[in-house]
N, C-alpha and C positions, 0 to 999 in steps of 0.2 A: 377387561378391555379398556374400560373407562379409566382405571388406575394407571395403566400403561400410557394412555394418551396424556393424562395429567402430568405424569412424570416427564414425558417427552417435552411438554410445553414448559415445564420448569427448567429443563436442560437448555432449550434453545435460547440463544442470546449471544454468547461469546463468538460463535461462528458468524452471526450476522454483523457483529461489530467488526470482526476481522475483514469481512467482505467490504464493509463501509470504508475501512481504512485503505484497502487495496484499490478500490474503484475510485481513484483520484488521478494523480499525476501520471502514474504508470499507464492508465487506460485512456483518460481524456486527452492527455498531451502526447505521451510517448507512442502509444499504439496508433493514435491518429496520425502522428508524424511519420511513423513507419509506413503506413499504408499510402499516405499522400506522397512521400518521397520515393518509395521503393516498390509500390504496388503490393503484390502478394509474395515478393521475394523473401521477406523476413518472417513469414508465417511459421515456417518450420522452427525458427529460433525461439519464437514466442511459445510454441508448444513445448519445445525442449526445456526452456527455462522453467515453465510451470511443472513439468514432469520431474526434472532433476532436483528441484528445490522442495518438492512435496514432502519427502521423508522428514526433513528437518523441522518443518512446521508441524507435521503429524506427531513427531517425537515430543514436542512441547505439550500438546494436548494429551498424549498417551501418558506422559509422566504425571500430569495433574490427576488423571483418572486413577493412576496407580497409588498415588500418595496423598492426594487432596491438597497439594501445594504446587506452587509455581516451580518451573524448572530452574529458576534462579536459586531456590533453596537446594536443588540438586547440585548446582555448581559449587555451593559452599561445602557440601558434603564430600565432593571429590577433591576439592582443594581451594584454599583461600586465594591462591594465585589466579584461579579462573575468574573470580569475582573482580580482581584488580584489572585483569585483561578486558573483561566485559565492560567494566566501568570506563576504562580508557577509550575503548571503541565507541561506546555510547556517547561519551562527552565530546569526542572528536566529530561526531556526525549530527548530534541532536539539534544544534542551532541551524545548520544548513538544511536539514530535512524539513524541520518545522517551517522555516522561512519559505522553502520551495512550495509546499502545499498551500500555505496561506497566501502567497503571492498570486498563485493561480486563482484561488478563491476570491481574492480582491478584484482581479480582472473580471471575473464573472459577475461579481456584485456591481461593479462599475457599469458593465454592459446592461445588466438588468435594470438598474436605477436610471440610466441615461443622463447622469449628472456629470458635469465637468469638474470632477474632484480627483486629486492626485491619488495614485494607486497606494502609496504608503499610508495615506489617511484612511482609505478603505481597510487596509490591512490592520491598522491600529484599532478600528472599530470591531473587526472580526476577533482580534486578540482579546479585546475587552469583554465581548460577549462570551467567548470561550472560557475565560478565567472566571467570570461570574457564574456561569452554568456549572462548571466543574467544582468550584469551591463551595457551592451551595447544594448541588444536587448529586454530583458525582455520577455513579453508575446508572441510577434511575433515569436521569435526564438523557444520558448517552444512549441507553438501551431503547427507550421509546422513540427518540428522534430518528435513529438509524433504520429502524424497521419500516418507517413511513417513506423516507426519501429514497432508500434503496429500492423499494418496490416500484415507486414512480419512475425512477431512471431506468430500471430494468426493462419495464414494459415499453417505455419510450424508445430506448435504444434498439430493442428487438423489432419494434414496429418500423423504425427508420431503416434498419438494415434489411428487413424483408422487402420493403418497397424498393430499396436501392438494388437488391439482387434481381427483382422482377424487371426493373427498368434497364438493368445492365450498366456497364461502364459508360461514363461520359466520353464523348469523342475527344481524341487526343489533339492538342494544338500542333500545328505543323512545325513550329520551332522547338517543340519540347524535346529535351535530351534527358533520358532517365539517368539517375545517379547510379554509380557502380558500388555494389556492396563490398567488393574486395579492395576498393581504394582506401587509403588511410582514413579519410573522413567517414567512409562507410563503416569501417571496423570500429572506430571510436564510437559512432552512434550505436552500433550493434551492442557494444559493451554497456553503454548507457541504457539502452532499451531493456536489456536483461537484468540490469542492476535492480530495478524495482518491478520485476515481473515474477510473481504478482506483487511482491513488495520485498523490502530488504530482509535478509535472513536473520539479522540481529534483532529484528522486531518480533521474532517468533516467541520470545519469552513473554510477550504481552498476553497471548491467548490464555496462558495459565493464570495470570493475574486477574483477567476478566472472568475466568471460570471460578476462581475463588470468590470474587465479588458476587457472582450469580448464586453461588451456594449460600452465601451469607444472606442474600436477598430473599431466596426462596426457602431456606432451611432444608434443602434437599441435596444430597450428594449423588450425582448420576453414576450409572454403571459405565464400564468401559465402552460398551456398545453404544450407549446414548451419547457419551462424550464425543466419540469419534464420528457418530452420525451428524452431530451438530457441526463439528469441524469440517467434515467432508462436504456438507451442504454449502457452507460458506466458501470453501476453496473451489468447489466445482463452479459456483456462480462466477467467481472472479476469473477463473480460467476461460470460461465461455465468453464472458464479456470482453476479455482482452482480444480474443479472436474477432468478435463482432466489431469492436472499435477499429481494429486494423482493416477489416473489410470495408467499413464505411469510408475510411480514408482512401482506400484503394479504388473504390467504386465511384466516389463523388469528387475526389480531388486529384488523384493520380492522372498525369497526362494533361492537365488543364494549364499548367504553367503557373498556377497560383502558389505563391510561397507563403507558408505560415508565418505570421508576424512574430517579431521579437518583443512586441509590447503585449503585456498580459491582457489589457482591455481589448486591443485589436484582435488578438488571438481568440478571445472569448467570442467576439462577434463572428469570426470565421467558423469556430466550432459550432455555434448555434445555427449558423447559416447552412452548415452541412446537414443538419437535421431538417430544417425547414424546406430545403430544396428537395428532400425526399418526401416528407409528410405533407408539407403545405405551409404557407405563411401563417395560417390561422393557429398553428401550433407554437408560434414563437414564445409567447408568455409562459406556456406550460413547460417547454424545453428549457428556457432560460432559468426559470425558477427551480426546476429539477436539477439542472447542472450546477447551479450555485449551491443548492441544498446539499448535493452530494459532496462538493468540495468543502463546504462548511463542515459537514460531518467528518470528512477526512481530517480537517484541521483540528477539530475538537478531539477526535480519536487519537491522533498523533500526540497532541499535547497531554492528553490523559495517559497515554501509554508511557511517555517519557516521565511524567510525574510519578506514576505508580512504580515503574522500574527503578528509578533513582531513589525513591522512598524505601523500597525493599532492599536495594543494594546498601544504602546507608545503614539500615537496621541490621543487616547481616554482618556488616563490617564492624559496626560499633557495639552490637549486642543490645542496643536500646531502641525502643520504638517511640518516636516523637509525633504528637498529634499534628503539629504544624508543618511537618516535613513535606507532605504532599503539596500543600499550597505554596510553600517556599519554592519547590522545584518547578512547578508550572510557571511561577513568576520569573524565575531565572531563565527558563527556556524561552518564555515570551520576550523578555528584554533582549536576549542574545539574538533571537530570530529576527526581531524588528531591526536591529542594527545591520544584519546581513541583507535584509530587504532594501534598506536605504542605499546599499552599495550596488544593487543590481536593478535599479528601477526601470531601465530601458533595455534590459538584456535577459529576457525570460529564458531563452534557450541555453545560455551559458550557465545560469543558475540551476536549471533542471539537469543539465548534463553533469555539472559538478556534483550535485547531490546523488544522482543515480550511479555515476561511475565510482564515487567514494563507497557507496553501499555494495557495489559488486566487488571491489577490491578487498573489502573486509569480509565478504561472504564466506570464503573457504574456512576462515578461522571460526566464525560464528557457527557454521555448519558442523565443524569438527567438535566444538564444545557440546552441542546437542547430541551428536553421535556418541561421544564419550560418556555422557551422563545417562543416556537411555540404556546403555549396556552395563551400568554399574550395579552393584549389589543392592542398591536402594530400590531397584525395580524387580519385583518378584517374577518368577518364570511365566506365570499366566498373563502378565502384562508386557512381557518382552515382545519386540516386533517380530513378525514372521520372517522366514528366511528370505523371501523375495524382496521384502522391504529393506532388509539389511544390504542385500546386493544392490538395490536401487540407490541406497544411501552412499555406498562405496563408489558407484558410478557417478553419483552427483558430486562427490568430493573431487573426483578426477575432472569432471566437466567444469566445475567452478574454478579449480586451480589452473586448468589449461587455458581458459579464456582470460584469467587474470594475468598469466604469463604472456599471452599474446598482446594484451593491452600494454604491459610494460615494454614488450619488445617493440611495439609501434612507437612508443615515446622515445626509446633509446636509438632506434635505427630509422 
């Protein structure tokens, strides 16, 4: 019994990091906006996105359990063309995605510190801290940080939501007019909401890279059951919290006539105020610190994920492993993301929607790549996904493709 517990503790880590990555913009910003603007109308779509994306994230962890390698290595075995496609998709999105999560983190830091400093300067500080931590500590720093902040935010959010449910919805303002989900603006926001719910599908490759790092850290290779338990724990937490954040927005902000700000610092104040209105003003510093820590963990996780994936991609394409590659790529991503932030200083919503819509548009392709690899000969029969999961994956491909076509239809017509 003691041995099994020790092995499980050695396994846990990649799922927590995955949860830390997810519980960021998709939850704090998009889920809150969904509840604030549409009440509970979009709840079914949040559940559907988490359900239909599940197989493609699970396939990444399953592949690593089967082979001991990231699914990126599986892409290379199926065909080099897949690596080039993945590389193009990643390069197209990594600056915008990293900019988005760090922009929100900078707003929360500005709110927490209470200093009149430009958001781009706070973002520069966050980028500096991330690069220093990752270039010196890599996985160990990331693993320890996320376990603490994820736990604090989890309990804070559940407490605020429970109190909000007990108190019930706030009274609706007389002049309040609810937004229409089926209006063009509503459909565009719906696509953006599902784009990062729980996160972008192309980021699924990162769980395998973190699992590899965990195996090197502990010297233990988990079983399939242990690997999937770790993943399912992280995925389940993210799905639950997505619903909780939407509920908070619906219970505390929907119907009040309050519009969420386009300034990252002002939005941060509204977000924290949503908590303190439920829990009490005494909780301000705890919530502010937990919210910033969570977004900081998302920033460092995203930067680490892009650094690891581009490092592995470069190695697979060139056949050579270079020790400086990881640090070089996190530097490239940091500089590119900072340039993006400088262009969107007073337009938080546009930046978030751009990043999340881009992720949703490329989701069908990323999902198909994982589906293709998990069914390849590289995965033995005992690691193949069960029949129900294959069916869910096929349904997920239809779901993602359908909504992508709807989005393009809205743009064209």
